[in-house]
C-alpha positions in Angstrom: 10.7 -18.3 59.6 11.5 -20.3 56.4 10.0 -19.7 53.1 9.2 -23.0 51.3 11.2 -23.7 48.2 8.0 -23.9 46.0 7.0 -20.4 47.1 10.4 -19.1 46.2 10.2 -20.7 42.7 6.8 -19.3 42.2 7.9 -15.8 43.1 10.9 -16.2 40.7 8.7 -17.2 37.8 6.2 -14.4 38.5 8.9 -11.8 38.7 10.6 -12.9 35.5 7.4 -13.1 33.5 6.5 -9.5 34.5 9.9 -8.4 33.1 9.7 -10.7 30.0 8.8 -7.8 27.6 11.7 -5.6 28.8 14.7 -6.0 26.6 17.9 -7.2 28.3 20.7 -4.6 28.2 24.3 -5.8 28.6 27.2 -3.4 29.0 29.6 -3.4 26.1 32.0 -0.6 27.3 32.8 -2.0 30.8 30.2 0.2 32.5 30.1 -0.3 36.2 26.9 -1.2 38.0 26.3 2.4 39.2 26.7 3.7 35.6 24.3 1.0 34.4 21.7 2.1 36.9 22.1 5.7 35.8 21.8 4.8 32.1 18.8 2.6 32.7 17.0 5.4 34.6 17.9 7.9 31.8 16.6 5.6 29.1 13.3 5.0 31.0 12.9 8.7 31.1 13.8 9.1 27.4 11.3 6.4 26.4 8.6 8.0 28.6 9.1 11.4 27.0 9.3 10.1 23.4 6.4 7.7 23.5 4.1 9.3 26.2 3.8 5.9 27.9 3.8 6.0 31.7 4.6 2.4 32.8 2.7 2.7 36.0 -0.5 3.3 34.1 -0.1 1.1 31.0 -0.8 -2.6 31.2 2.2 -4.8 30.5 0.0 -7.6 29.1 -0.1 -7.8 25.3 -3.3 -6.4 23.7 -5.9 -8.9 22.5 -6.8 -8.6 18.9 -10.3 -7.1 18.3 -12.6 -9.5 16.5 -15.4 -8.3 14.2 -18.7 -10.0 14.5 -19.9 -11.9 11.4 -22.0 -9.7 9.2 -20.5 -6.5 10.6 -18.5 -4.2 8.5 -14.9 -3.8 9.6 -14.2 0.0 9.4 -10.5 -0.6 8.8 -11.0 -3.0 5.9 -13.4 -0.6 4.0 -11.4 1.8 1.9 -12.9 5.0 0.5 -12.5 5.6 -3.2 -9.7 7.9 -4.2 -10.6 11.2 -5.7 -10.0 11.7 -9.4 -6.9 13.8 -10.2 -8.1 14.8 -13.7 -8.4 18.5 -14.4 -11.5 19.6 -16.2 -10.9 19.6 -20.0 -7.8 17.4 -19.8 -7.4 13.9 -21.3 -8.6 11.3 -18.8 -5.7 8.9 -19.4 -2.6 8.2 -21.4 -4.4 6.1 -24.0 -6.7 9.0 -25.1 -3.7 11.3 -25.1 -1.9 9.0 -27.4 -4.9 8.7 -29.7 -5.2 12.5 -29.8 -1.6 12.9 -30.9 -1.1 13.6 -34.6 1.7 11.1 -35.2 1.0 7.8 -33.5 4.0 5.4 -33.3 3.1 1.8 -34.1 3.6 -0.5 -31.0 4.2 2.4 -28.6 0.5 3.4 -28.6 -0.5 -0.2 -27.9 1.9 -0.3 -25.0 0.7 3.0 -23.6 -2.9 1.9 -23.9 -2.2 -1.4 -22.1 -0.3 0.5 -19.3 -3.2 3.0 -19.0 -5.8 0.2 -18.8 -3.7 -1.7 -16.2 -3.3 1.5 -14.1 -7.0 2.4 -14.3 -8.1 -1.1 -13.3 -5.6 -1.2 -10.3 -6.9 2.3 -9.2 -10.5 0.9 -9.2 -9.5 -2.0 -6.9 -10.1 -1.5 -3.2 -7.1 -0.7 -1.1 -5.9 -3.4 1.3 -6.6 -2.9 5.0 -4.0 -1.1 7.1 -2.2 -3.1 9.7 -3.3 -2.5 13.3 -1.5 0.2 15.3 1.5 -0.9 17.3 0.9 -1.4 21.0 2.2 1.4 23.2 4.5 -0.9 25.2 6.2 -2.1 22.0 7.0 1.5 21.1 8.2 2.2 24.6 10.6 -0.8 24.8 11.9 0.0 21.3 12.6 3.6 22.4 14.3 2.3 25.6 16.4 -0.2 23.6 17.5 2.5 21.1 18.6 4.7 24.0 20.5 1.9 25.7 22.2 1.0 22.4 23.3 4.7 22.0 24.8 4.6 25.5 26.9 1.5 24.7 24.8 -1.5 25.7 23.9 -4.5 23.7 20.1 -4.9 23.8 18.3 -8.1 23.2 
């Protein structure tokens, strides 16, 4: 029974696309194939232990970004105001502390007031949204690559 050439090519493309996210590890210290298989297995185990990702249970496909419906509030983009760090009875900023001093220095007080005003206005501005968390398979392959690099392989 002969397998048609087109079926063989299709199987080749499907198998390489499934492994496309796995980094390529090339031996740099003349490791033999048996040692390479042992190192690969050890690094799979290392990556599994350090990331908690079980490859048999996690999808290899990249995650789709979640979209927010128009008019809905994105919970990641909304930042809560920061609590005030001013102790009761203390001066609220550097400008009022400079004004309360008995010997103001010309020019320095104006610089301190300008810096205090700039810092208070930047504290009132909303914080930028945090980046989305890294997908688990990206963490897994990074951990695998670090392990293979430590064992003397060049990882791409």
